[in-house]
C-alpha positions in Angstrom: 66.0 85.7 118.1 67.4 86.6 114.9 71.4 87.3 115.0 72.9 90.1 113.8 76.4 90.3 112.9 78.3 92.4 114.9 79.2 96.0 113.6 82.5 96.3 110.9 83.6 99.9 112.5 83.5 99.5 116.1 83.0 95.7 117.1 79.8 96.2 118.7 77.4 93.3 119.1 74.6 95.9 119.6 73.3 96.1 116.6 69.8 95.9 114.5 68.3 95.2 111.0 66.2 98.1 109.7 64.3 96.6 106.5 67.5 97.3 104.2 70.6 98.2 106.1 72.0 96.7 109.4 72.3 99.9 111.7 74.6 100.2 114.6 73.1 102.2 117.3 76.4 102.8 118.8 78.9 104.9 115.9 75.8 105.5 113.9 77.7 102.9 111.2 74.7 101.6 108.4 76.1 98.5 106.1 74.2 96.1 103.5 74.1 92.6 104.6 76.3 91.3 101.4 79.6 90.8 101.7 81.7 93.3 100.7 84.3 92.6 98.2 87.7 94.2 99.1 90.8 93.4 97.6 93.7 94.0 99.6 96.5 96.2 98.7 99.8 94.2 99.7 101.6 97.2 98.2 104.2 98.6 100.9 103.8 102.4 100.3 104.8 105.7 102.1 103.9 108.6 104.2 102.7 110.2 100.9 101.6 107.0 99.3 104.3 106.0 96.8 105.1 102.6 96.3 108.1 101.2 98.0 110.5 98.8 96.5 113.7 96.8 97.6 116.7 99.2 97.3 115.1 101.9 97.7 116.6 105.3 99.5 113.6 106.7 101.6 113.6 110.0 104.5 112.7 110.0 107.8 109.6 112.0 108.2 109.6 112.3 112.5 111.9 112.1 115.1 111.7 107.7 116.0 113.3 106.8 119.6 114.1 102.9 119.1 112.7 100.6 121.7 115.2 99.2 124.1 118.2 101.5 122.7 119.1 105.3 123.7 119.0 105.9 120.6 116.5 108.2 119.0 116.6 108.1 114.5 116.4 112.2 113.6 114.0 113.7 111.1 115.5 113.7 107.8 117.9 110.8 108.3 118.7 109.1 104.9 118.1 105.6 105.0 119.3 103.8 101.8 118.9 99.8 100.7 115.9 99.4 102.6 114.9 96.2 102.8 111.3 94.8 102.1 109.6 92.2 104.8 106.8 90.1 104.7 104.4 92.8 106.4 103.8 95.9 104.3 103.4 98.0 106.8 107.1 97.5 107.9 110.9 97.6 105.9 114.3 96.4 107.5 117.0 98.6 107.4 120.6 99.9 108.6 121.0 102.9 110.4 124.3 103.4 112.1 125.4 100.1 111.2 121.9 98.5 113.5 119.7 96.6 111.9 116.4 97.9 112.2 112.6 97.8 111.0 110.6 100.6 110.6 106.9 101.4 109.9 106.2 102.8 106.4 103.8 105.4 107.8 107.5 107.4 109.1 109.1 107.3 105.5 108.6 109.4 102.4 110.8 108.3 99.2 
């Protein structure tokens, strides 16, 4: 029996080959057997897609509860001098004297 690759969309193993494409009957995703060459964009971006750099000033777009603390970062809080991390979805900053890591999806430039 032939081995078919798992679905790249839903990771289910219930796939089949219809002659030209692989098909997943669970999520109806179709893909070719060729390896898709996608370049990863490791550029940190804010919620609007603007590129972030070290030292930028950003604004928080949503009230955020800080894990392990009773502190809440209010929407509209201005954060100055952010520092980029190895993970493009996170930035390091200081808010009210505390060093905090924030997700870039909750920030705007």
